[in-house]
N, C-alpha and C positions, 0 to 999 in steps of 0.2 A: 504495498498499500504506499503509494506517493506522500509526502508530508501534509501538502495541499487538502489532499481526501482525507488522512486523519486528523486534520482540524477540523475541518467544515462537517466531520461526522460524528466525530466523538462526544458521546452523552454519556453522564453519568447513571450509576445501574446500582439504584437503591436495594433491587433486589436478587442476591448472590446465594448459589448452590457449589455445591460440592463439584468437580473437585477442584482442590485450588490450583492456582498455578504448579507447573511441573518444575525441577532444579534450574532445567533448562533456559524455560521461560523466566524464572522469579532471574536467573541472570540476565537475561536480555533487558527485564526492565531496569535492576540497578545499574548496569552498564551505561542504560539509557540516563537515567537519573544524575549520576555522577559527569555525564558531561553537559552539564547546563553552566550559563553563565555565572565566574563567579570571581567577581575583583578581589584581587590581591593574591589569588588562588591558593586561599586558607581551606577549603573545602572543610566549610562548617558544618557538614551533612553527617546525619547519623542514623543508621536504618536499624530496626529490632524487629524482627517477622515472629510472629505470634502465631503459631498453628496447633491443630490438635486438642488434646486435653490444654495444653498453656493456655488456651483462651479463656479456659474457666477461672486459672489460675490469674491472667492478667486483668478479668474482670474483678475479682476481690480485691485488686490491689487498688482498680478504680474505684471500686467503694472504700478501702481504707484511707483512702489517697483524700477523697470527697470529703468523707466524716469530719476528718483532721480540720479541713479547711471550713464545713458547714457543719457543724455537730447537729444541726436542727434536721437533717435531711429526714424524712420519714421513712417506711418500709418498701414502698411502693416506689419512691425514686430510687432509693438504693437496690430495688430489684430490675428496674428499666438499666442502670448503671451496670450491675454485675451481667447482666442477659447480650447488652449491648456486643460485645466482641463476636459472639454466637452468630450473628446476623449474616458472616461470612464466614469459609472456611478459613480462609488469612485475612492479618490484619498487617499491615507495616507501619510502625510505628515512625514518624520523621520527626528529628530532633534537630534542630539547629545548636551544634557545641560554638556558645560564643567566645571568642578571643577578645577581652574587654581591654578597653585602652588601647584599642590597634588603629593604625590611620584609617584601613578601612571600618566604615561604620558597623553599629551593632543592626541596624537596619539594614542595611546591604547586606550581612552573612544570613540574615532571615530571609531576605527576597529569595537568595541564590539556593537557600532549601526549597521555599516556592517554586521556583525554575526548576529544580532537580525534581519534585513532587509534577509538575505540566511536563516533563518529558518522559517522566513513567508512566502519565496517565494517557500521552500518548500513543506510548508506544503500546499499552496495555491495549488499547483500543485495535491498533495495525493488527496486533495476534492472538486476538480473539479473549481476552483475558478482560472480565467486566471487573469494574472499580468504582469506586466510591472513595471522595475526600470528605472528611467530616473533622470537626474539630468539639467545639462545646466548652462546657465548663471544664471538662479533664484538661483538654490542653491547656489550660492556666494553671493548674495545680503544682506547686511548687513542692507539695508531698509526694505528687506520682512523679516529678521528675526524677527526685532524690530516690526515689525506690525502683526507677529505672536506671541508677547508676549514674546521675546528672547532676550537676548543680542548680539550683535555685535561679542562676544568671544565665541558664540555655533556656531556648525558649522549643515548646513541639508546636511542630508548625504544621502535624496532622496525624490523621487515623486513617491510614490507606487500607478499606475493606476492599478486599480481592477474592475471586470467585470467578463460577462459569454464570454469567446472567441466565435468569429466569424470567421468562414473559418479553413481552419487548418492551422495552424501557420507552420514556414518553420522549420523544424526540423536540425539542424548543425550534418555535420558528428562526429564521434566521433573521438577524437584526442588520437595520441598515445604519451603519457607523457613523453617518451622517448627524443624527442628536450628541452624540457622545464627545464629537470633535468642537472645539474652540478657536477663536482666532487670538494672536496676542494683543492685548489690549492696548490702547494707547492711551499715555498717560498725561 
């Protein structure tokens, strides 16, 4: 699949089923991810694969971390967090491991990771792997960052759900870019 087709046809797949990407597909996804633009060649991206029974353990890690930051979570909210990783056969946690006080700003390092995710999503579409990029409150949890082996200074860029698409994903209409473009203001 050529790149323009991948860009124009890629959709998020909220409903995913077995099987997850195989080892060769996962390698393709990660190789594409690490080719992202990276100001300063810092390589800030880190990837944690969560599959099989580890998804249940990860779900409990998410609950524990969120309770530490929000002790008033009710059981229904905890159960939703606990079950979230089971929505797909594989979850890829993408973390920006930030180098502080570097000439490359923290936001540039985070954006490099976001570009890595976009490369990964386009590649997933091109090779027939369903993917969904999610974040939410757990991505902001310092407790989860630490539980995953990172520092509070680092940023969870997303949880990428991977698997085989089930059903037909909703294809958004093609937007005309004109409403999103502005001219340089006159002063």
